Structures are given as C-alpha cells and as structure tokens.
C-alpha positions in Angstrom: 180.9 92.8 28.0 183.8 91.8 25.3 184.4 88.7 23.3 187.6 87.7 25.2 185.5 87.7 28.7 182.0 86.2 26.6 184.8 83.4 25.4 186.2 82.9 28.7 183.2 83.0 30.2 181.4 79.7 27.9 185.0 77.7 29.1 184.5 78.2 32.5 180.8 76.9 32.1 182.4 74.0 30.4 185.5 73.4 32.7 188.1 74.0 30.0 189.8 77.3 32.1 193.2 76.2 34.0 192.8 76.6 37.6 193.9 79.7 38.2 191.6 81.1 35.2 189.1 79.6 36.9 189.6 80.9 40.5 190.0 84.8 38.4 186.7 84.1 36.8 185.1 83.0 40.1 186.3 85.9 41.7 185.1 88.1 38.7 181.6 86.2 39.2 181.7 87.0 42.5 182.2 90.6 42.2 179.3 90.9 39.3 177.1 89.1 41.6 177.5 91.4 44.6 177.1 94.4 42.2 174.2 93.2 41.0 172.5 92.3 44.5 173.6 96.4 45.7 172.4 97.6 42.9 169.2 95.7 43.1 169.1 96.8 46.5 169.4 100.0 46.0 166.7 99.9 43.8 164.5 98.3 45.9 165.3 101.0 48.9 165.0 103.4 46.0 161.6 101.9 44.7 160.5 101.8 48.9 160.8 105.0 49.1 159.5 106.2 45.7 156.4 104.2 47.1 156.4 105.8 50.3 156.4 109.2 48.9 153.7 108.6 46.3 151.4 106.8 49.2 148.9 109.1 49.8 148.0 111.3 52.9 144.5 110.7 53.7 144.1 113.8 55.9 146.0 116.2 53.7 143.3 114.5 50.7 140.4 115.4 53.1 141.9 118.8 53.6 141.8 119.5 50.2 138.6 117.8 48.7 137.1 119.9 51.8 138.6 123.4 50.5 137.9 122.3 46.6 133.9 121.4 48.1 133.9 124.5 49.7 135.1 127.0 46.6 132.2 124.4 44.7 129.4 125.2 46.9 130.8 128.6 47.2 130.2 129.4 43.2 127.0 127.5 43.5 125.0 129.7 45.9 126.9 132.3 44.3 125.6 131.9 40.7 122.3 131.3 42.5 122.1 134.6 44.6 123.1 136.4 41.3 120.5 134.3 39.3 117.6 135.0 41.6 119.2 138.9 42.0 119.1 139.3 38.1 116.1 137.6 37.9 113.8 139.6 40.4 115.4 143.3 39.3 113.9 141.8 35.9 110.6 140.7 37.2 110.4 144.0 39.2 111.8 146.3 36.1 109.2 144.4 33.9 105.8 144.8 36.5 106.8 148.3 37.0 107.2 149.3 33.1 104.2 147.0 31.6 102.2 149.1 34.9 103.4 152.3 33.2 102.4 151.4 30.1 99.0 150.3 30.8 98.7 152.8 32.8 99.5 155.7 30.4 97.5 153.7 27.4 94.4 152.9 29.3 94.0 154.6 32.8 91.8 158.1 32.8 94.1 161.3 32.7 93.8 163.5 35.9 91.3 166.2 34.7 88.8 162.9 33.0 89.3 160.7 36.7 87.7 163.9 39.0 85.1 164.4 36.5 83.9 161.5 37.2 84.0 161.6 40.9 81.4 164.6 40.2 79.6 162.5 38.1 79.1 159.9 40.6 78.6 162.7 43.2 75.8 164.0 41.3 74.5 160.9 40.1 74.3 159.3 43.9 72.0 162.8 44.6 69.8 161.9 41.0 69.1 158.0 42.7 69.6 158.8 46.3 67.8 162.0 47.0 67.3 161.5 50.8 71.5 161.5 50.9 73.8 164.4 50.7 77.2 164.1 49.1 79.7 165.8 51.3 82.9 164.0 50.5 84.8 162.5 47.6 88.5 161.3 46.7 90.5 159.6 44.2 93.1 157.3 44.4 94.7 155.4 42.0 97.1 152.3 41.6 99.4 150.2 39.5 97.6 148.7 36.0 95.3 151.2 35.2 93.4 151.1 38.2 91.6 153.4 39.7 89.3 153.7 42.6 86.5 156.6 43.3 85.0 157.2 46.8 81.8 159.0 47.3 80.4 159.9 50.9 77.0 159.9 51.8 75.2 161.4 54.6 71.3 161.6 55.4 70.8 164.1 57.8 68.1 166.1 59.0 69.3 169.9 60.4 72.9 169.2 61.9 71.7 165.1 62.9 73.2 162.9 61.1 70.7 160.2 60.5 72.7 157.6 58.1 76.1 157.4 56.7 76.8 155.5 53.2 79.7 155.0 50.7 79.7 154.4 46.6 83.0 153.0 45.6 83.5 152.6 41.8 87.0 151.0 40.6 88.0 152.1 36.8 90.1 148.9 35.8 91.8 150.5 32.4 89.8 153.1 31.9 86.5 151.3 32.5 84.5 151.4 36.0 83.7 148.0 37.1 81.4 147.1 40.9 82.6 147.4 42.9 81.7 144.4 45.9 82.9 146.6 49.5 80.1 148.7 48.7 76.6 147.6 47.6 73.9 150.7 47.2 70.8 150.5 45.7 68.7 153.4 44.4 65.4 155.2 45.9 62.1 153.8 45.5 59.7 156.8 44.8 56.1 155.5 45.5 53.2 157.8 43.4 50.2 157.0 42.1 47.6 159.2 40.0 44.9 157.1 41.7 42.9 159.8 43.7 41.8 157.1 46.0 45.1 156.0 47.0 45.3 159.2 49.2 47.8 159.0 52.5 47.6 161.5 54.8 48.9 159.7 58.0 52.1 161.4 58.1 50.2 164.4 59.3 49.2 162.4 62.5 53.2 161.6 63.4 54.3 165.4 62.9 50.7 166.3 65.5 52.4 163.7 68.1 55.7 165.1 67.7 57.2 167.2 70.5 58.2 170.8 69.8 61.5 171.5 68.9 61.7 168.7 66.5 62.8 168.5 62.8 61.0 166.2 60.3 62.1 165.1 56.5 58.9 164.3 54.9 58.4 162.5 51.5 55.1 164.0 49.8 53.7 163.1 46.7 51.1 165.2 44.7 47.6 164.8 43.3 49.5 166.0 40.0 52.7 167.1 38.8 53.9 170.5 39.4 56.3 173.1 37.8 58.6 174.4 39.8 57.2 177.8 40.6 53.7 175.9 41.4 55.7 174.6 44.4 56.7 177.8 45.8 53.5 179.3 45.6 51.4 176.3 47.1 53.9 174.9 49.1 57.4 176.7 50.0 55.6 180.3 50.5 53.3 178.9 53.1 56.7 177.5 55.2 58.6 180.4 54.2 56.2 182.5 56.6 56.4 180.6 59.4 59.5 181.9 61.6 62.7 180.2 62.3 61.6 177.6 58.8 64.7 176.2 57.4 64.1 174.5 54.5 65.6 171.3 53.0 64.1 170.2 49.4 64.4 167.8 46.8 61.9 168.0 43.8 61.3 164.3 42.4 60.5 164.5 38.5 58.3 162.3 36.8 59.2 161.5 33.4 57.6 159.3 30.6 54.8 158.1 32.7 57.3 155.3 34.2 60.4 157.2 35.0 61.5 159.0 38.5 64.5 160.4 39.2 65.4 163.5 41.5 66.4 166.4 40.2 69.5 168.3 42.4 70.6 171.5 41.1 73.4 170.4 38.3 74.7 173.9 38.2 76.4 172.9 42.2 78.4 170.1 40.4 81.2 170.6 37.6 80.5 166.5 36.2 81.7 168.1 32.5 84.1 166.7 30.2 85.7 167.5 27.8 86.5 171.0 28.5 85.4 172.4 25.2 84.0 175.8 24.6 80.3 174.6 24.8 80.7 173.3 28.7 82.7 176.4 29.3 80.5 178.5 28.3 77.8 176.5 30.6 80.2 176.9 33.4 80.3 180.9 33.2 76.9 181.4 34.7 77.0 178.4 37.5 76.1 181.2 40.1 73.4 183.2 38.6 72.1 179.9 37.2 72.2 178.2 41.2 70.7 181.8 42.3 67.4 181.5 39.8 67.2 177.5 40.9 67.1 178.2 44.5 64.6 180.7 44.0 62.2 178.1 42.0 62.5 179.6 38.3 60.9 177.2 36.1 63.8 177.5 33.4 66.5 177.1 35.5 64.7 174.2 36.7 64.4 172.8 33.4 67.8 173.4 32.1 69.0 171.3 35.5 66.7 168.6 34.7 68.4 168.6 31.0 71.5 168.7 32.3 70.9 165.8 34.6 69.3 163.5 31.6 72.7 164.6 30.1 74.5 163.2 32.8 72.9 159.8 32.9 72.6 159.5 29.4 76.5 160.0 29.0 77.3 157.9 32.4 75.2 154.9 32.0 78.3 152.6 32.3 79.3 154.3 35.4 75.6 154.3 36.9 75.4 150.5 36.1 78.6 150.3 38.1 77.1 152.0 40.8 73.7 150.0 41.0 73.1 147.0 38.7 74.0 146.3 35.2 71.4 146.9 32.4 70.0 149.9 33.9 68.5 152.1 31.8 69.5 149.8 28.8 66.1 150.4 26.6 65.5 154.2 27.8 65.6 156.4 25.0 67.2 159.6 26.6 67.2 161.9 23.5 63.1 161.3 23.2 63.4 161.7 27.7 65.1 165.1 27.3 63.3 166.3 24.3 60.2 165.9 26.4 61.8 167.8 28.8 62.7 171.0 26.7 58.7 170.9 25.4 57.1 170.4 29.1 59.9 171.8 31.2 60.6 170.4 34.7 57.3 168.5 35.5 57.6 167.3 39.4 55.7 164.5 41.3 56.9 164.6 44.5 59.7 166.4 47.0 61.9 165.8 50.1 61.1 168.6 52.4 63.0 169.0 55.5 61.7 171.6 58.3 59.8 172.3 61.6 57.3 169.3 62.3 55.0 172.2 63.5 55.9 174.1 60.3 54.9 171.4 58.0 51.6 170.6 59.5 50.6 173.8 57.8 50.0 171.1 54.7 47.2 169.8 56.1 44.8 171.9 54.2 47.2 171.1 50.5 44.6 169.9 48.1 47.3 169.0 46.1 49.0 166.3 48.3 48.0 163.4 47.6 49.8 161.5 49.9 52.9 162.6 53.0 55.2 160.1 55.0 57.7 160.8 58.0 60.9 159.6 56.7 63.1 160.6 59.8 62.4 163.0 63.1 64.9 164.0 65.4 65.0 167.0 68.1 66.9 170.5 66.9 
C-alpha cells in the first residue's frame, strides 16, 4: 500500500474527501473486500480439500496395519524357529560329541569287553555249576554304556530244565549290578561229620523208571583228587553200556571255601594279550584233553586259573551276585595252597543214567547223594 493511498484512506475515514473521491474510495474498498472474501473462500475451500485429503482411511489403515502385523509375526515365528533349530542342532552335536569323548575315554575297547564276556561265562560256571553257558552277547550304547548278557541253561541230557540270564552293565568302564536279572551263587552241602550221612537219593534212583537220566549232587567223606574220582566213580560208570557222563567237580579250599572247577581251558578269558597269555593259549586243546582224562596236574592248573580269574574280576563278580563278595579273601594264599596240595574235591555234580548211578551204592566214599533232576531220555 503506497503513501498516497494510505493518506487518502485516512482522509476517507475522517470524511475529508470530496464526493467524487469518497465514491471512488468506496469503490476501491469494496473491490478489496471482494478480493479478500474471494481469497478467504478460496483458502477455505483449499483447506477443506486438504483436510479431506488428510483424513485417514479406516479400511486402508486396517489393511496396512494387518500387513505390518503379519510381517512382524512372520519374522517372530521365523526367528523362533531358527533359534529352536539352532539350539536343537547344537544340543544334538554336543550330546553326540560328549558321548564319543566319554566313550573313547572310559569304555572298554573291543578286546576288553569280549574278554569280560568270557569271564562272566566262566564265573557263572564256577558259582552256578548246575548251569552251562551256551550263549552270550555284548552290546554298546552312548556315554560309555556297555552290556554283557550270558544265557545259562540247566540241562539233563537233551532236556532243558531251566533257563536264566546274567546281565552286567558297564558304566564308564566299571561293572554295575543289573536290576533286570538277579542271580544267586549256588550253595553246596558239605560236612566232615561222619554221622551226617544221607543216602536217600538212592531211593529216588531205584524208584525211577528205566530209560531215565538223573543229575545228582554227590558229596564225599573226604577230599579226593581228580584221579581218585576217576578211579572210585567214573571208571565204574564207564563200564556201564550207553552211559553219557556230564561231570562238574566241587573244590574245597581253606576249610570253608567251596567252588566248582569247570575246565579253564575251554574259555579264553585272559587279558591283556601279552606274551605269557599267548603261551597259555597255545596248548589249550591238549590241556583240555588232560582235564577230561582226570589228570591231577591239569585239574590243579584249571583251579589255579579259575582262582586267578576270580581274583582279577572281584568287581565284576560283586556286580553279578552281591557286594563285598570275597572282599576279605586272600586269593594269593588260596592259590599257594592249591599249588602245594593240588585240586582237592569234596563233591561233584554228575549226570548219567539213573540206573547206572545205583552202582555207587556200595561206594564207601559217598557221604550224601541228592537227586537234583530226573528226566526221561
């Protein structure tokens, strides 16, 4: 606005203009008012249009929010899935790595565990002589876990009387008892009192029908060597036609220590495989033949081998039967005693024809005889 117009406008307000100037100024003012109103209206319309444009679209906003939400949820799910997968793979790798390390450090190697399996079979023959070991197996699992299973069968001839199993679990190279199979060592009756004679087993044999086979437990009135057993008992049965013998001697050691003496030569339960054991394994077949012929030296060597087997596997033996078994026994002294005196037997398990066993009735060395099993051939 220039100065002339401003001065004229002031004079218009004060009424100092001429009639023509007043009319002219009024027209000018009306023109400005019209322009202002037009501009105001245009501005309002513009603002209204802008306002309309700026107003949110609920449907569009909802679709946008849902899209964003889906993206966020998808990312959360993917992140959770990848995290779980990573943790699972890490756990599996750690688990198997730890298992392999543990197994390599503590588990028995292939030779050791199979030697232990043979030891279990032999120990079962020693402490459960009425059974024979026909099957055995070894299995391994993670974290140095190994299992030995030995099947024991009680047979008379071709008839199976009973069947049981011994199971020993090894954890970190040490045997632990198995709760699945509970076994007990055999108990033997032996008394050196001459008045405790029991020959009632002969009555059972006499009443048994022809064609039956019996397993009997015979105790002697005094300790006998293997050759004396052959002379006093086995030779008589050998003269009986068709006799098929199954013999297991029971040793008497240190006045209160009884165990069976199965042939040590039929087993290979020796470890480590050093030169001395290699020499021992060389003559197994010939030593077994001597054992079966009731050679005293062969039976002595077998008994010493079995005593050493017990001595070197006390932890295994205690896992099979019960804790603290033979904990205070001096096996070195027992071995020395056998080396000096030989294998001395106080009894035997014997399977033969029931009628052939009646030839023992006149044998003065029998203190007692008990029929364990009786079957038809």
